[in-house]
N, CA and C atoms as an extended XYZ file, in Angstrom:
240
Properties=species:S:1:pos:R:3:atomname:S:1:resname:S:1:resid:I:1 pbc="F F F"
N        34.508      -12.006       -6.584 N   ALA     1
C        35.152      -10.885       -6.273 CA  ALA     1
C        35.031      -10.244       -4.885 C   ALA     1
N        33.874      -10.454       -4.345 N   ARG     2
C        33.277       -9.678       -3.244 CA  ARG     2
C        34.094      -10.456       -2.073 C   ARG     2
N        34.462      -11.562       -2.040 N   TYR     3
C        34.673      -12.238       -0.778 CA  TYR     3
C        36.701      -12.122       -0.788 C   TYR     3
N        36.958      -12.064       -1.950 N   PHE     4
C        38.682      -11.567       -2.088 CA  PHE     4
C        38.601      -10.326       -1.564 C   PHE     4
N        37.785       -9.272       -1.966 N   ARG     5
C        37.938       -7.941       -1.542 CA  ARG     5
C        37.773       -7.907       -0.041 C   ARG     5
N        36.791       -8.560        0.546 N   LEU     6
C        36.807       -8.541        1.929 CA  LEU     6
C        38.035       -9.030        2.719 C   LEU     6
N        38.657      -10.111        2.368 N   ALA     7
C        39.773      -10.918        2.854 CA  ALA     7
C        41.026      -10.047        2.441 C   ALA     7
N        41.028       -9.258        1.347 N   ALA     8
C        42.086       -8.226        0.967 CA  ALA     8
C        42.188       -6.906        1.834 C   ALA     8
N        40.921       -6.539        2.166 N   ASP     9
C        40.975       -5.534        2.992 CA  ASP     9
C        41.257       -5.755        4.231 C   ASP     9
N        41.132       -7.142        4.609 N   GLN    10
C        41.688       -7.382        6.096 CA  GLN    10
C        43.225       -7.660        6.008 C   GLN    10
N        44.124       -7.658        5.043 N   GLY    11
C        45.461       -7.605        4.912 CA  GLY    11
C        45.870       -8.977        4.685 C   GLY    11
N        44.923       -9.978        3.868 N   PHE    12
C        45.627      -11.210        3.364 CA  PHE    12
C        46.187      -10.941        1.904 C   PHE    12
N        47.476      -11.459        2.052 N   ALA    13
C        48.350      -11.028        0.896 CA  ALA    13
C        47.625      -11.711       -0.464 C   ALA    13
N        47.577      -13.097       -0.222 N   GLN    14
C        46.970      -13.819       -1.286 CA  GLN    14
C        45.707      -13.245       -1.845 C   GLN    14
N        44.656      -12.659       -1.092 N   ALA    15
C        43.571      -12.134       -1.721 CA  ALA    15
C        43.653      -10.796       -2.070 C   ALA    15
N        44.804      -10.269       -1.636 N   GLN    16
C        45.186       -8.695       -2.176 CA  GLN    16
C        45.418       -9.149       -3.681 C   GLN    16
N        46.430      -10.135       -3.969 N   SER    17
C        46.724      -10.282       -5.243 CA  SER    17
C        45.684      -10.741       -6.217 C   SER    17
N        44.846      -11.446       -5.631 N   GLN    18
C        43.625      -11.987       -6.380 CA  GLN    18
C        42.700      -10.969       -6.822 C   GLN    18
N        42.469      -10.079       -5.742 N   ILE    19
C        41.302       -8.895       -6.141 CA  ILE    19
C        42.306       -8.008       -7.344 C   ILE    19
N        43.613       -8.005       -7.018 N   GLY    20
C        44.383       -7.272       -8.000 CA  GLY    20
C        44.005       -7.652       -9.597 C   GLY    20
N        44.034       -9.086       -9.548 N   VAL    21
C        43.891       -9.776      -10.702 CA  VAL    21
C        42.548       -9.339      -11.212 C   VAL    21
N        41.478       -9.758      -10.206 N   CYS    22
C        40.007       -9.226      -10.602 CA  CYS    22
C        39.944       -7.839      -11.307 C   CYS    22
N        40.528       -6.558      -10.610 N   TYR    23
C        40.525       -5.464      -11.023 CA  TYR    23
C        41.191       -5.411      -12.399 C   TYR    23
N        42.166       -6.005      -12.659 N   ALA    24
C        43.044       -5.746      -13.945 CA  ALA    24
C        42.281       -6.460      -15.101 C   ALA    24
N        41.408       -7.666      -14.801 N   LEU    25
C        40.594       -8.004      -15.858 CA  LEU    25
C        39.252       -7.725      -15.915 C   LEU    25
N        38.779       -7.185      -14.993 N   GLY    26
C        37.477       -6.790      -14.957 CA  GLY    26
C        36.733       -7.991      -14.668 C   GLY    26
N        36.851       -8.960      -13.915 N   GLN    27
C        36.334      -10.003      -13.457 CA  GLN    27
C        35.591      -10.128      -12.209 C   GLN    27
N        34.313      -10.011      -12.334 N   GLY    28
C        33.403       -9.812      -11.296 CA  GLY    28
C        33.279       -8.475      -10.677 C   GLY    28
N        33.982       -7.548      -11.150 N   ILE    29
C        34.186       -6.260      -10.520 CA  ILE    29
C        34.746       -5.373      -11.728 C   ILE    29
N        34.326       -3.833      -11.789 N   ALA    30
C        34.718       -2.954      -12.860 CA  ALA    30
C        36.261       -3.134      -13.007 C   ALA    30
N        36.720       -3.256      -14.224 N   GLN    31
C        37.997       -2.894      -14.390 CA  GLN    31
C        38.622       -1.526      -14.020 C   GLN    31
N        39.828       -1.709      -13.398 N   ASP    32
C        40.467       -0.513      -12.746 CA  ASP    32
C        41.978       -0.740      -12.646 C   ASP    32
N        42.665       -0.358      -13.382 N   ASP    33
C        43.997       -0.564      -13.326 CA  ASP    33
C        44.888       -0.078      -12.070 C   ASP    33
N        44.208        1.278      -11.827 N   GLU    34
C        44.937        1.615      -10.348 CA  GLU    34
C        44.491        0.977       -9.184 C   GLU    34
N        43.325        0.550       -9.358 N   GLU    35
C        43.075       -0.363       -7.956 CA  GLU    35
C        43.930       -1.695       -8.090 C   GLU    35
N        44.060       -2.254       -9.257 N   ALA    36
C        44.666       -3.372       -9.492 CA  ALA    36
C        46.207       -3.238       -9.149 C   ALA    36
N        46.760       -2.182       -9.466 N   ALA    37
C        48.045       -1.897       -8.996 CA  ALA    37
C        48.240       -1.889       -7.566 C   ALA    37
N        47.125       -1.057       -6.797 N   ARG    38
C        47.190       -0.650       -5.567 CA  ARG    38
C        47.129       -2.164       -4.894 C   ARG    38
N        46.283       -2.962       -5.082 N   TYR    39
C        46.224       -4.188       -4.268 CA  TYR    39
C        47.374       -5.265       -4.582 C   TYR    39
N        47.855       -5.193       -5.938 N   ASN    40
C        48.944       -5.862       -5.993 CA  ASN    40
C        50.283       -5.361       -5.283 C   ASN    40
N        50.640       -3.925       -5.131 N   ARG    41
C        51.372       -3.607       -4.501 CA  ARG    41
C        51.465       -3.887       -2.990 C   ARG    41
N        50.258       -3.960       -2.462 N   LEU    42
C        50.013       -4.653       -0.995 CA  LEU    42
C        50.541       -5.730       -0.897 C   LEU    42
N        50.009       -6.747       -1.753 N   ALA    43
C        50.410       -7.957       -1.629 CA  ALA    43
C        51.863       -8.198       -1.893 C   ALA    43
N        52.474       -7.430       -2.795 N   ALA    44
C        54.037       -7.509       -3.013 CA  ALA    44
C        54.672       -7.132       -1.790 C   ALA    44
N        54.121       -6.182       -1.009 N   ASP    45
C        55.138       -5.721       -0.006 CA  ASP    45
C        54.899       -6.419        1.167 C   ASP    45
N        54.082       -7.455        1.136 N   GLN    46
C        53.938       -8.616        2.037 CA  GLN    46
C        54.583       -9.784        1.790 C   GLN    46
N        55.351       -9.772        0.663 N   GLY    47
C        56.371      -10.903        0.067 CA  GLY    47
C        55.287      -11.876       -0.901 C   GLY    47
N        54.236      -11.621       -1.251 N   ASP    48
C        53.533      -12.431       -2.079 CA  ASP    48
C        54.170      -12.425       -3.667 C   ASP    48
N        54.577      -13.570       -4.165 N   ALA    49
C        55.223      -13.611       -5.389 CA  ALA    49
C        54.281      -13.335       -6.487 C   ALA    49
N        52.978      -13.636       -6.517 N   THR    50
C        52.093      -13.213       -7.423 CA  THR    50
C        51.999      -11.762       -7.439 C   THR    50
N        51.713      -11.220       -6.332 N   GLY    51
C        51.594       -9.745       -6.217 CA  GLY    51
C        52.888       -9.007       -6.737 C   GLY    51
N        53.789       -9.419       -6.444 N   GLN    52
C        55.117       -8.908       -7.122 CA  GLN    52
C        55.383       -9.043       -8.163 C   GLN    52
N        55.162       -9.921       -9.068 N   CYS    53
C        55.167      -10.334      -10.419 CA  CYS    53
C        54.075       -9.267      -11.122 C   CYS    53
N        52.858       -9.345      -10.637 N   ASN    54
C        51.678       -8.518      -11.342 CA  ASN    54
C        52.062       -6.972      -11.039 C   ASN    54
N        52.507       -6.721       -9.769 N   TYR    55
C        53.021       -5.152       -9.684 CA  TYR    55
C        53.952       -4.780      -10.655 C   TYR    55
N        55.006       -5.773      -10.588 N   ALA    56
C        56.217       -5.543      -11.752 CA  ALA    56
C        55.844       -5.350      -13.133 C   ALA    56
N        54.841       -6.044      -13.553 N   MET    57
C        54.327       -5.957      -14.894 CA  MET    57
C        53.586       -4.367      -14.981 C   MET    57
N        52.660       -4.181      -13.995 N   ALA    58
C        51.870       -3.039      -13.761 CA  ALA    58
C        53.021       -1.834      -14.125 C   ALA    58
N        53.966       -2.031      -13.351 N   CYS    59
C        55.483       -0.726      -13.496 CA  CYS    59
C        55.952       -0.768      -14.732 C   CYS    59
N        56.277       -1.957      -15.474 N   LEU    60
C        56.971       -1.984      -16.718 CA  LEU    60
C        56.139       -1.293      -17.839 C   LEU    60
N        54.602       -1.721      -17.588 N   HIS    61
C        53.680       -1.233      -18.676 CA  HIS    61
C        52.864        0.236      -18.339 C   HIS    61
N        52.949        0.574      -17.109 N   GLY    62
C        52.745        2.023      -16.759 CA  GLY    62
C        50.947        1.544      -16.597 C   GLY    62
N        50.543        0.555      -16.231 N   LEU    63
C        48.997        0.248      -15.822 CA  LEU    63
C        48.711        0.426      -14.598 C   LEU    63
N        48.234        1.748      -14.092 N   GLY    64
C        47.756        2.275      -12.998 CA  GLY    64
C        48.692        2.864      -12.301 C   GLY    64
N        49.907        2.853      -12.602 N   VAL    65
C        51.002        3.570      -11.861 CA  VAL    65
C        51.912        4.221      -13.001 C   VAL    65
N        52.444        5.069      -12.605 N   PRO    66
C        53.645        5.699      -13.767 CA  PRO    66
C        54.810        4.618      -14.078 C   PRO    66
N        54.841        4.714      -15.507 N   GLN    67
C        55.568        3.593      -15.884 CA  GLN    67
C        57.111        3.698      -15.234 C   GLN    67
N        57.791        2.567      -14.754 N   GLY    68
C        59.058        2.729      -14.269 CA  GLY    68
C        59.655        1.429      -14.416 C   GLY    68
N        60.758        1.444      -15.355 N   HIS    69
C        61.482        0.035      -15.538 CA  HIS    69
C        62.246       -0.583      -14.244 C   HIS    69
N        62.933        0.535      -13.861 N   GLU    70
C        63.625        0.293      -12.379 CA  GLU    70
C        62.657       -0.443      -11.413 C   GLU    70
N        61.595        0.128      -11.028 N   GLU    71
C        60.528       -0.422       -9.975 CA  GLU    71
C        60.026       -1.701      -10.535 C   GLU    71
N        59.722       -1.882      -11.762 N   GLY    72
C        59.143       -3.132      -12.146 CA  GLY    72
C        60.374       -4.248      -12.272 C   GLY    72
N        61.580       -3.878      -12.528 N   ALA    73
C        62.730       -4.890      -12.634 CA  ALA    73
C        62.950       -5.178      -11.030 C   ALA    73
N        62.923       -4.518      -10.038 N   ARG    74
C        63.059       -4.647       -8.706 CA  ARG    74
C        62.004       -5.469       -8.360 C   ARG    74
N        61.008       -5.341       -8.251 N   TYR    75
C        59.678       -6.376       -8.015 CA  TYR    75
C        59.668       -7.685       -8.724 C   TYR    75
N        60.055       -7.566      -10.104 N   HIS    76
C        60.560       -8.947      -10.709 CA  HIS    76
C        61.714       -9.688       -9.907 C   HIS    76
N        62.605       -9.155       -9.621 N   ARG    77
C        63.695       -9.560       -8.641 CA  ARG    77
C        63.153      -10.159       -7.297 C   ARG    77
N        62.287       -9.600       -6.792 N   LEU    78
C        61.771      -10.069       -5.389 CA  LEU    78
C        60.882      -11.286       -5.823 C   LEU    78
N        60.250      -11.324       -6.964 N   ALA    79
C        59.214      -12.443       -7.071 CA  ALA    79
C        60.006      -13.722       -7.531 C   ALA    79
N        61.323      -13.372       -7.796 N   ALA    80
C        62.252      -14.524       -8.482 CA  ALA    80
C        62.648      -15.622       -7.240 C   ALA    80
């Protein structure tokens, strides 16, 4: 998770979505839904389909962000 975080903090979208997964699952780093959503949103806003899908699911289920079906649907459409 350390190297994903370093790359994510430099703005690499794929690393952002990967560290988001690490935070969501607690793999190699403490589980944190808010950080997972934050990193997935960063990746999603750069056009990363994995980040878009992961952020959509966070929105739909209220994981680390306020639950919002419209926001979740919007990011799912972007990922498609």
